[in-house]
C-alpha positions as CSV (number, residue, x, y, z in Angstrom):
1,M,32.9,4.8,61.3
2,T,33.8,7.8,59.1
3,D,33.6,6.3,55.7
4,W,30.2,7.8,55.2
5,I,31.7,11.3,55.4
6,G,34.0,10.6,52.4
7,D,31.1,9.0,50.6
8,T,29.0,12.1,51.2
9,F,31.8,14.4,49.9
10,T,31.9,12.5,46.7
11,S,28.2,11.8,46.3
12,T,26.2,13.3,43.5
13,T,22.8,11.8,44.6
14,G,21.3,15.0,46.1
15,W,22.8,17.4,43.6
16,T,21.5,15.3,40.7
17,H,18.0,15.5,42.1
18,L,18.4,19.2,42.6
19,Q,19.1,19.6,38.9
20,R,16.0,17.4,38.2
21,L,13.9,19.8,40.2
22,V,15.1,23.0,38.8
23,D,14.7,21.7,35.3
24,T,11.0,21.1,35.9
25,P,9.2,23.9,34.0
26,T,7.2,25.1,37.0
27,R,6.6,23.7,40.5
28,M,3.8,26.1,41.4
29,A,1.4,24.6,44.0
30,G,-1.3,22.6,42.3
31,S,0.4,22.5,38.9
32,D,1.4,19.6,36.7
33,G,5.0,20.6,37.3
34,E,4.6,20.2,41.1
35,R,3.1,16.8,40.6
36,E,6.0,15.8,38.3
37,A,8.5,17.0,40.8
38,A,6.8,15.2,43.7
39,A,6.7,11.9,41.7
40,A,10.4,12.3,40.9
41,T,11.2,12.9,44.6
42,R,9.2,9.9,45.6
43,D,11.2,7.8,43.1
44,A,14.5,9.2,44.3
45,L,13.6,8.5,48.0
46,A,12.5,5.0,47.1
47,Q,16.0,4.2,46.0
48,H,17.1,4.4,49.7
49,A,14.0,4.1,51.9
50,D,12.0,1.1,53.1
51,D,8.9,2.5,51.3
52,A,7.8,5.7,49.6
53,W,4.4,7.1,48.6
54,L,2.4,10.2,47.7
55,D,-0.5,11.6,49.8
56,T,-2.8,13.9,47.7
57,F,-4.9,16.7,49.2
58,P,-7.0,19.6,47.8
59,V,-5.5,23.0,47.3
60,Q,-6.8,26.3,46.0
61,G,-5.4,26.6,42.4
62,W,-4.2,29.9,41.2
63,T,-2.7,30.7,37.8
64,R,-1.0,34.0,37.1
65,G,-2.2,36.2,34.2
66,D,-1.0,39.6,33.2
67,S,-0.8,42.5,35.6
68,A,0.1,46.2,35.3
69,I,0.2,49.6,37.0
70,E,-0.9,52.3,34.6
71,T,0.3,55.8,35.4
72,P,-0.8,59.4,34.4
73,A,2.2,59.5,32.0
74,D,0.5,56.8,29.9
75,T,3.3,54.4,30.9
76,T,2.8,50.9,32.3
77,A,5.1,49.7,35.2
78,D,6.5,46.1,35.1
79,T,4.7,44.0,37.7
80,I,3.9,40.5,38.6
81,A,0.7,39.5,40.3
82,L,1.2,38.1,43.8
83,P,-0.1,34.5,44.2
84,R,-3.6,34.3,45.6
85,S,-4.3,37.9,44.6
86,P,-7.8,38.3,43.3
87,A,-8.3,39.3,39.7
88,G,-9.6,42.9,39.3
89,T,-8.8,46.5,38.7
90,A,-8.3,49.2,41.3
91,A,-7.7,52.9,40.8
92,G,-6.6,55.3,43.5
93,E,-3.9,57.6,44.9
94,F,-0.5,56.1,44.8
95,V,1.0,56.1,48.3
96,D,4.6,55.0,49.1
97,L,4.4,53.8,52.7
98,S,8.2,53.1,52.9
99,Y,8.8,49.9,55.0
100,G,5.1,49.5,55.8
101,L,5.6,49.3,59.6
102,P,2.4,49.1,61.7
103,G,2.8,52.7,62.7
104,D,3.1,53.8,59.1
105,F,-0.3,52.4,58.4
106,E,-1.8,54.1,61.5
107,D,-0.4,57.5,60.5
108,A,-1.6,57.5,56.8
109,D,-5.0,58.0,55.1
110,L,-5.1,55.0,52.8
111,D,-8.8,54.7,52.1
112,G,-9.1,53.8,48.4
113,A,-5.3,54.2,47.9
114,I,-2.9,52.0,46.0
115,V,-0.3,51.5,48.7
116,M,3.3,50.4,48.1
117,V,5.6,48.9,50.8
118,A,9.1,47.6,50.8
119,A,9.9,43.9,51.4
120,D,12.3,44.6,54.3
121,V,12.3,46.4,57.6
122,P,14.9,49.0,58.9
123,D,17.9,47.7,60.9
124,W,16.6,49.3,64.0
125,Y,13.2,47.6,63.9
126,D,12.9,44.7,66.4
127,R,11.3,42.0,64.2
128,H,10.7,40.9,60.7
129,L,7.3,41.8,59.1
130,H,6.0,39.2,56.8
131,R,4.6,40.3,53.5
132,R,1.1,39.0,54.5
133,E,1.2,41.2,57.6
134,K,1.8,44.3,55.5
135,Y,-0.9,43.2,53.1
136,A,-3.4,42.7,56.0
137,H,-2.6,46.1,57.4
138,A,-3.3,47.6,53.9
139,V,-6.6,45.8,53.7
140,A,-7.6,46.9,57.2
141,A,-6.7,50.5,56.3
142,G,-9.1,50.5,53.3
143,A,-6.5,50.3,50.6
144,A,-7.8,49.4,47.1
145,G,-4.6,47.8,45.9
146,F,-1.2,46.6,47.2
147,V,2.3,46.9,45.7
148,Y,5.1,45.0,47.2
149,M,8.6,46.4,46.3
150,N,11.6,44.1,46.4
151,H,14.5,45.4,48.5
152,V,17.2,43.6,46.4
153,A,18.5,45.6,43.4
154,G,18.6,44.0,40.0
155,C,15.2,44.7,38.3
156,L,13.8,41.7,40.1
157,P,10.1,41.9,41.1
158,A,9.4,39.8,44.1
159,T,6.6,37.3,44.5
160,G,4.8,35.7,47.4
161,S,1.3,34.7,48.4
162,V,-1.2,37.0,50.0
163,G,-3.8,34.5,50.9
164,T,-4.5,32.8,54.2
165,G,-5.4,29.2,55.2
166,D,-9.0,30.2,55.9
167,D,-9.3,32.7,53.0
168,P,-6.9,31.5,50.3
169,I,-7.7,34.3,47.9
170,G,-6.8,37.8,49.1
171,E,-9.2,40.8,49.4
172,I,-7.5,43.4,47.1
173,P,-5.4,43.1,44.0
174,A,-1.7,42.8,44.8
175,V,1.4,42.9,42.6
176,G,5.2,42.8,43.1
177,V,7.6,45.2,41.6
178,S,11.4,45.6,41.6
179,T,13.3,48.1,43.6
180,E,14.0,50.1,40.5
181,T,10.3,50.1,39.4
182,G,9.1,51.0,42.8
183,T,11.5,53.8,43.3
184,R,10.6,55.3,39.9
185,L,6.9,55.1,40.7
186,S,7.4,56.8,44.0
187,R,9.5,59.6,42.5
188,R,7.2,60.4,39.6
189,F,3.7,59.5,40.7
190,E,3.4,59.9,44.5
191,H,-0.1,61.0,45.3
192,D,-1.2,60.8,41.7
193,T,-4.0,58.4,40.6
194,V,-2.7,55.1,39.2
195,T,-4.6,52.0,38.1
196,L,-3.6,48.6,39.2
197,T,-4.8,45.6,37.2
198,V,-4.5,41.9,38.0
199,D,-5.6,39.0,35.8
200,A,-5.5,35.6,37.5
201,D,-7.5,32.4,37.3
202,T,-8.7,30.5,40.4
203,H,-9.7,26.9,40.3
204,D,-9.9,23.7,42.2
205,A,-6.6,21.8,42.3
206,T,-4.6,19.1,44.2
207,S,-1.2,19.0,45.7
208,Q,0.6,16.2,47.4
209,N,3.1,15.3,50.1
210,V,5.9,12.9,49.4
211,H,6.6,10.3,52.2
212,A,9.3,7.8,52.8
213,T,10.5,5.9,55.9
214,L,13.5,4.0,57.0
215,G,14.9,2.6,60.3
216,P,13.2,0.5,63.0
217,D,9.4,0.2,63.3
218,T,9.0,2.5,66.3
219,D,6.0,4.5,67.3
220,A,8.2,7.6,67.7
221,E,9.4,9.2,64.5
222,L,11.9,11.8,63.6
223,L,10.5,13.9,60.8
224,V,12.9,15.2,58.2
225,T,11.0,17.6,56.0
226,S,11.2,20.0,53.1
227,H,8.9,21.5,50.4
228,V,8.8,20.5,46.7
229,D,6.9,23.5,45.4
230,A,8.3,26.8,44.1
231,H,6.9,30.0,42.6
232,D,6.2,29.9,38.9
233,I,8.6,32.8,38.0
234,T,11.7,30.9,39.2
235,D,13.7,27.7,39.2
236,G,13.4,27.6,43.0
237,A,16.9,26.3,43.4
238,M,17.4,27.8,46.9
239,D,13.7,27.9,47.8
240,N,13.4,25.0,48.1
241,G,14.9,22.7,45.6
242,A,18.0,22.5,47.7
243,G,16.0,21.4,50.8
244,T,14.2,18.6,49.0
245,A,17.5,17.5,47.3
246,M,19.0,17.5,50.8
247,A,16.3,15.2,52.0
248,V,17.1,12.7,49.3
249,E,20.8,12.9,50.2
250,L,20.1,12.4,53.9
251,A,18.0,9.4,53.0
252,R,21.0,7.9,51.1
253,I,23.3,8.5,54.1
254,L,21.0,7.3,56.8
255,A,20.0,4.2,54.8
256,A,23.6,3.1,54.8
257,R,23.5,3.5,58.7
258,E,20.0,2.2,59.1
259,S,21.0,-0.6,61.6
260,A,22.4,2.1,64.0
261,L,19.2,4.1,64.1
262,D,17.0,3.7,67.2
263,T,14.1,5.7,66.0
264,R,12.2,5.6,62.7
265,V,13.1,8.4,60.3
266,H,10.1,9.7,58.3
267,F,10.9,12.0,55.3
268,V,8.0,14.3,54.3
269,C,8.5,16.6,51.3
270,F,5.5,18.9,51.4
271,G,3.5,20.4,48.6
272,A,1.9,23.8,48.6
273,E,4.3,25.4,51.2
274,E,4.5,28.7,49.3
275,V,0.7,29.3,49.4
276,G,0.2,29.0,53.2
277,L,2.0,25.8,54.4
278,V,-0.9,23.8,53.2
279,G,0.9,20.5,52.9
280,S,2.5,20.5,56.3
281,H,-0.8,21.5,58.0
282,H,-2.5,18.7,56.1
283,D,0.1,16.2,57.5
284,A,0.1,17.5,61.0
285,A,-3.7,17.3,61.2
286,Q,-3.5,13.5,60.4
287,R,-0.6,12.7,62.8
288,D,-0.4,11.8,66.5
289,L,2.0,14.7,67.4
290,D,2.9,12.9,70.6
291,D,4.8,10.4,68.5
292,V,6.9,13.0,66.7
293,R,10.2,13.1,68.5
294,A,11.4,16.2,66.6
295,V,11.1,17.9,63.2
296,L,14.2,18.7,61.1
297,N,12.8,21.1,58.5
298,L,15.1,21.9,55.5
299,D,14.1,25.2,53.9
300,G,16.9,27.5,52.7
301,V,19.9,25.2,53.2
302,V,22.9,25.5,50.9
303,R,22.2,29.1,50.2
304,E,25.3,30.2,52.2
305,R,28.2,28.1,53.5
306,T,27.3,28.4,57.2
307,L,24.2,26.4,58.3
308,K,21.7,28.2,60.5
309,L,19.3,26.3,62.8
310,Y,16.4,27.9,64.5
311,T,15.6,25.9,67.6
312,H,12.4,27.6,68.8
313,R,13.5,27.8,72.4
314,F,14.1,24.0,72.8
315,D,17.4,23.9,74.6
316,A,18.1,20.3,73.8
317,L,17.9,21.0,70.1
318,G,20.4,23.8,70.5
319,D,22.7,21.5,72.5
320,A,22.5,18.8,69.8
321,A,23.4,21.2,67.1
322,N,26.3,22.6,69.1
323,A,27.6,19.1,69.7
324,V,27.6,18.4,65.9
325,S,29.4,21.7,65.3
326,D,32.0,20.8,67.9
327,T,32.5,17.3,66.5
328,F,33.3,18.6,63.1
329,A,34.9,21.8,64.1
330,H,32.6,23.4,61.7
331,P,30.5,26.5,62.4
332,I,26.7,26.2,62.8
333,T,24.7,29.3,63.8
334,V,22.2,28.3,66.5
335,A,19.3,30.7,66.8
336,P,17.0,29.9,69.8
337,A,14.3,32.3,68.4
338,L,10.8,31.3,67.3
339,N,10.3,31.5,63.6
340,P,6.7,30.8,62.5
341,H,7.4,30.8,58.7
342,S,8.0,27.4,57.0
343,D,6.7,23.9,57.4
344,H,8.1,23.1,60.8
345,W,5.5,25.5,62.2
346,A,2.6,23.2,61.7
347,Y,4.2,21.0,64.4
348,V,6.1,23.5,66.5
349,K,3.0,25.6,67.2
350,H,1.6,22.6,69.0
351,G,4.7,22.2,71.1
352,V,6.6,19.6,69.0
353,P,10.4,20.2,69.2
354,G,11.5,21.4,65.8
355,Y,14.3,23.0,63.8
356,H,14.2,25.3,60.8
357,A,17.4,24.5,59.0
358,T,18.4,27.3,56.7
359,S,21.5,29.3,55.9
360,D,23.2,32.2,57.8
361,A,22.7,34.9,55.2
362,A,22.6,38.7,55.3
363,G,20.0,40.6,53.4
364,G,16.9,38.6,54.2
365,R,15.5,36.4,51.5
366,G,18.0,37.6,48.9
367,W,17.4,36.1,45.5
368,G,14.5,34.1,46.9
369,H,11.0,34.6,45.4
370,T,12.6,36.2,42.3
371,S,13.5,34.9,38.9
372,A,17.2,34.9,40.1
373,D,16.7,31.9,42.4
374,T,18.7,29.7,40.0
375,L,21.1,26.8,40.4
376,D,24.2,28.9,39.6
377,K,23.8,30.6,43.0
378,L,24.6,27.4,44.8
379,E,27.8,25.4,45.3
380,L,28.2,21.7,45.4
381,R,30.8,22.0,48.1
382,T,28.3,23.7,50.4
383,F,25.7,21.1,49.6
384,R,28.0,18.3,50.7
385,E,29.1,20.1,53.8
386,H,25.6,20.8,54.9
387,A,24.7,17.1,54.1
388,I,27.4,15.9,56.5
389,L,26.3,18.2,59.3
390,L,22.6,17.5,58.9
391,A,23.1,13.7,58.6
392,A,25.1,13.7,61.8
393,L,22.4,15.8,63.5
394,A,19.6,13.5,62.3
395,A,21.5,10.4,63.5
396,R,21.9,12.1,66.9
397,L,18.2,13.0,67.1
398,A,17.3,9.4,66.2
399,D,19.5,7.9,68.9
400,D,17.9,6.6,72.2
401,G,20.4,8.7,74.1
402,F,18.8,11.9,72.8
403,A,15.7,13.3,74.6
404,V,13.8,16.5,74.2
405,A,10.5,17.3,75.9
406,H,7.5,18.7,74.0
407,A,6.3,22.1,75.1
408,S,2.8,23.2,75.9
409,E,0.9,25.3,73.5
410,A,0.7,27.9,76.3
411,D,4.5,28.0,76.4
412,V,4.7,28.5,72.6
413,A,2.1,31.2,72.7
414,A,3.9,33.0,75.5
415,G,7.2,32.8,73.6
416,L,5.5,34.4,70.5
417,T,4.1,37.1,72.7
418,D,7.5,37.7,74.4
419,A,9.1,38.0,70.9
420,G,6.6,40.5,69.7
421,L,5.3,38.1,67.0
422,A,1.8,37.6,68.3
423,E,0.4,40.8,67.0
424,G,1.4,40.2,63.4
425,M,0.1,36.6,63.5
426,Q,-3.2,37.8,64.9
427,I,-3.5,40.3,62.1
428,T,-2.8,37.8,59.4
429,G,-5.1,35.1,60.9
430,D,-2.2,32.8,61.8
431,W,-2.7,32.9,65.5
432,P,-3.7,29.4,66.5
433,Y,-4.4,29.9,70.2
């Protein structure tokens, strides 16, 4: 009964696939590299699943060109264009808005300005502010350009999309800068006129979701999900090569225990997550959500040794995670909070019970969305430990003895309001109710 644990702790299946993903030149949404990585993931899952296939869908293509901030000192700051930024040039007063809290935007005159905000929020603030929320505030305040400063030191400009599902290309040019570059700009050129330039190409493109299934032919399905794509400036080892590699490892483990599964397990490794959760929304729109027992979304696993599971106020999901933790006498951080960022949200927003499986890490995104998101930051030991815990959790969720009720959309909306998340989602156009 426990042989699978030893097999997992000596397996190289998932880790080998992780290396395959990070060695792909780029996995940017809609790129040839993303298609190559998706096909490789399909082939890896096919080694263990009953069947595996690709589902292609359209996506807004975006290719990064050069970008810059030109200053009065005839110097040019190192920048990277933020995905889905429009191409263009904007000149205006440089305003450092610190953390870019909603109140900061209300108190400042930003009409025609080039506004810079930090990626994080202060410790005392009661919620995370997503990059796109700060961008939306800047647009609403009349800013001409947006500068997003990484909060992690190391000369690492941060990336991240500024588009929305309805409007995939943003309204004003946007770039990312490192902590060091942003600090220097603020010190030397606060209230001076600077010029921000973004060169980018927009075009029609396609992405794809990778599917594979195993277990009995039941109407109900447990979805085990991840995303294949990554930003073009990085290997995307943590975000989210590790999650997709973990899906492959879980397929290997569960295939060996297939006869014990009571519910079909459907693996979906999404495309185009980083540009607005496009792949997961595409899948959710085609699916009878009443047949989804639960979603186990792997995005950010292996980054730190302790697994963290957001349970989105579904008590039964928290109980199942705690039971796995107790069985293995291994810590799992269970967070009941709602977290509307990552691919589980396409389902959870409609009341489908869902986990966001990530890592318990201080410092927010850390190396994520920078060129430092590389394989050397991860440990094989942690990968194997997470695989054991997540496989045990998936098997528990697929058992007839497990039950969790779907929530109403009204209950999810009320939870978002109670958590102070509704306002930001409404500003960014992500409020679905």
